[in-house]
C-alpha positions as CSV (number, residue, x, y, z in Angstrom):
1,X,-19.9,-4.5,23.3
2,X,-20.6,-3.1,26.8
3,X,-23.8,-3.3,28.8
4,X,-25.3,-0.2,27.1
5,X,-25.0,-1.8,23.7
6,X,-22.1,0.4,22.5
7,X,-18.9,-1.0,20.9
8,X,-15.7,-0.3,22.7
9,X,-12.5,-0.2,20.6
10,X,-9.3,0.1,22.5
11,X,-6.8,2.8,21.3
12,X,-4.3,0.1,20.4
13,X,-6.7,-1.6,18.0
14,X,-7.5,1.7,16.4
15,X,-3.8,2.4,15.9
16,X,-3.2,-1.1,14.4
17,X,-6.1,-0.6,12.0
18,X,-4.7,2.8,11.0
19,X,-1.3,1.2,10.4
20,X,-2.7,-1.6,8.3
21,X,-4.8,0.8,6.2
22,X,-1.9,3.2,5.8
23,X,0.5,0.4,4.7
24,X,-2.1,-0.7,2.1
25,X,-2.2,2.8,0.8
26,X,1.6,3.0,0.6
27,X,1.5,-0.2,-1.4
28,X,-1.1,1.2,-3.8
29,X,1.0,4.3,-4.3
30,X,4.1,2.3,-5.0
31,X,2.3,0.0,-7.5
32,X,-0.1,2.3,-9.3
33,X,0.4,5.9,-7.9
34,X,-3.3,6.2,-7.5
35,X,-5.3,8.8,-5.6
36,X,-7.0,5.9,-3.8
37,X,-3.7,5.0,-2.2
38,X,-3.2,8.5,-1.1
39,X,-6.7,8.6,0.5
40,X,-5.9,5.3,2.3
41,X,-2.7,6.8,3.7
42,X,-4.7,9.8,4.9
43,X,-7.3,7.7,6.6
44,X,-4.7,5.5,8.2
45,X,-2.9,8.6,9.6
46,X,-6.1,9.9,11.0
47,X,-6.9,6.6,12.7
48,X,-3.4,6.5,14.2
49,X,-3.9,10.1,15.5
50,X,-7.3,9.2,17.0
51,X,-5.8,6.1,18.6
52,X,-3.2,8.2,20.3
53,X,-5.8,10.4,22.0
């Protein structure tokens, strides 16, 4: 948290979180083929894209 009270997340941490969420989604797709796993892969991909910016 910086002096203004806002949280600062580094781009690397955002990309790592996206990769972890995406890999959990791939695991769910492999085990159950659920729509929830597909949603997790999508969210993980978006986080990786945001972290690249």
